[in-house]
N, C-alpha and C positions, 0 to 999 in steps of 0.2 A: 117803443121798439121792444123792450123786455116783455110787455104784455102780449105782443104779437107772437114772439118766440114761445112764450109760455102756453099760448093757445094752440099753436101749430106744432110745436116740438116738445110736448111734455115727455119727461122721462128720458131725455137724450143726453148722451155724454160724447165727448170727443176722446177717443182712445187710440193707442198705437196699434199698428198692424204690420207684421213682417211679411214681406213679399219675397219669395224665392224664385230665382230665374236659373234654369239649368245652364251650366257652363260647359261641362264635358263629363264623359263617363269612360271608365276603363274596366275591362274584365280581367281578372287574374284567376288562373286555373292552377290547381295543385293535382298532380297525378301520383297515385300510389299503386305500384305493381301488385297484382294478385295472382300471377302465374309465372312459371319459369320462362326465361327468354329463349327463343329458338331462332337459329340463323335461317334466313330465307334469302334466295337469290334467283336471278333470272336474266333473260336477255330478250332483245327484240331487234329485228332487222332494221337497219337504217342505211339506206343507199347500198353501197357495196360492202358494208361491214355490219357488225353487231354491237349494239349498246348493251353493256352488262351492268347489273346493280346488285348490291348486297345490303341487307338490313337485319337488325335484331328486332324480332316481333315478340310482343307479349301483351297480355290483357291487363288493363289498368282501370282503377276507379278514378273518375275525375270529379273534383269538387271545386266549385267556382264561387266567386264573390264579385259583385259589381260595385265599384266605388264611383259614386256620382257627386260631382262638385257643383255647388249652387252658389250664386251671389245672393246675399241676403241684404235687403234694403228695408229700412224702417220708415214707415209713413204713418199718416193719420187717417181715421175713418170715423164716421158717426156710428154710435151704438145706441139702440133704443132699449130701454128697460121694459120688461113685461112682467109686472107684478100682479096683473089681473088674471085670475083663472076662471073667468066667466061666472063668478058668483055674485053675491050681493055687494061684496067689497069692491067691485069694479069702479064704481063712482068714486069711492074714497081713494082708491089707488090712483085714478086719473087726477083727482083733485090734488093729492099730495105731489104727484109728478109735475102738474102744472105750476104749483107753488115753488117747486124746487128748480124748474128749468132755467129761470133767469140767473140762477147761481151756478148750477151744475155745468151748463154749456160753456160759459166763459172761463170758469175756473179750470174745468177739465181741458178746455182748449189751450189755455196758457201752459198748463203742466205738460200736456202732450207736445205742444210746440217746443218747449224746452228739451224734452226727451228726443224729439226728432232732429232738432238742430244739433244736439250733442252726440247723436249716434253716428257711427261710421258704418259704411258698407263693409261687409266681411264675407269670407268664404266659409261655407258649411259643407262638410263631406258626410254623406250618408252611405252606409254599406248595406247591401242587399244580397242575400244568399241566392245563387243560381241553382237550378235543378241539377242534382248529381246524376251521373250516368257512367256506364261501363263501356269501354271500347278498346280498340287497338292503340298501343302507344309505342310504335316502332321508332327506332333510331338508326341512323346510318351505321354500317359496319365497314370501316375502312380497313385497308391492308388485307383483304381476303383474296386468296388466289383461286381463280376459276379457270376452267378449261373450256374452250370453245371448239367444238368439233363439227365437221361437216362430212357428208358422204364422199369418200374418195380422197380425203385430205388428212394430213397429220393434225392432231389437236394443237391449238395455240393457247399458251398460258397467258393470262392477264391478271394483274393485281389491282384491286380497286383503290381509288385515290381517297383523300380525306373526306370526300362527300359520298363515298360508297359507290362510285361509278367508274366505269372504264369503257374502252372502245377497242375492238379488234377489226382491222380492215382485211377482208377476205378477197377483195378485188373483183367480186362478181355478185350482183344483186340476187341471182338465182341461188347461189351457194349460201348467201347470207340468210335467205328465207328458210333454208333447210337446216341451219346450224342448231346444235344442241349445246346447252350450257350445263356443266357439271362442276361440283365442288372438288377441289384438289385437297386430299387429306393432309 
């Protein structure tokens, strides 16, 4: 049997190989303001009333990082030595490998088996930078007082809630469609 291995598998070793399997990934973004913030507001007809909103808008640079978690499992694999570079020493290289194969395969196999048996699967986290970009980074503007006015009606005041939203019921969808929203100083 060792002679058959030597003839068929010269220059082979059994070595460890780590295999990574993706478990999950999360993206984390950091925003850096690059302009002054400006209050924006508006409204839109909704049935018989007007939905109003307010937000602080500004320009920000966004930089991101993807954190990918992998399960790492250690296993075994065959590895073939290639000491021949197509010159005259190819025969000598093959001959040396054939002589060494009955020893290298079982010895490296036993060592690798011990490493694989003693290894534990673990989690590896790799971080990758995401492409940076510039864009709007608005946040809600709570407690902003807005005036909703419609032709032929007294303006109605509304203060936005903690989400920067509010609603004024005008009682008529046609009036709601013509309503104008302005900021109360």
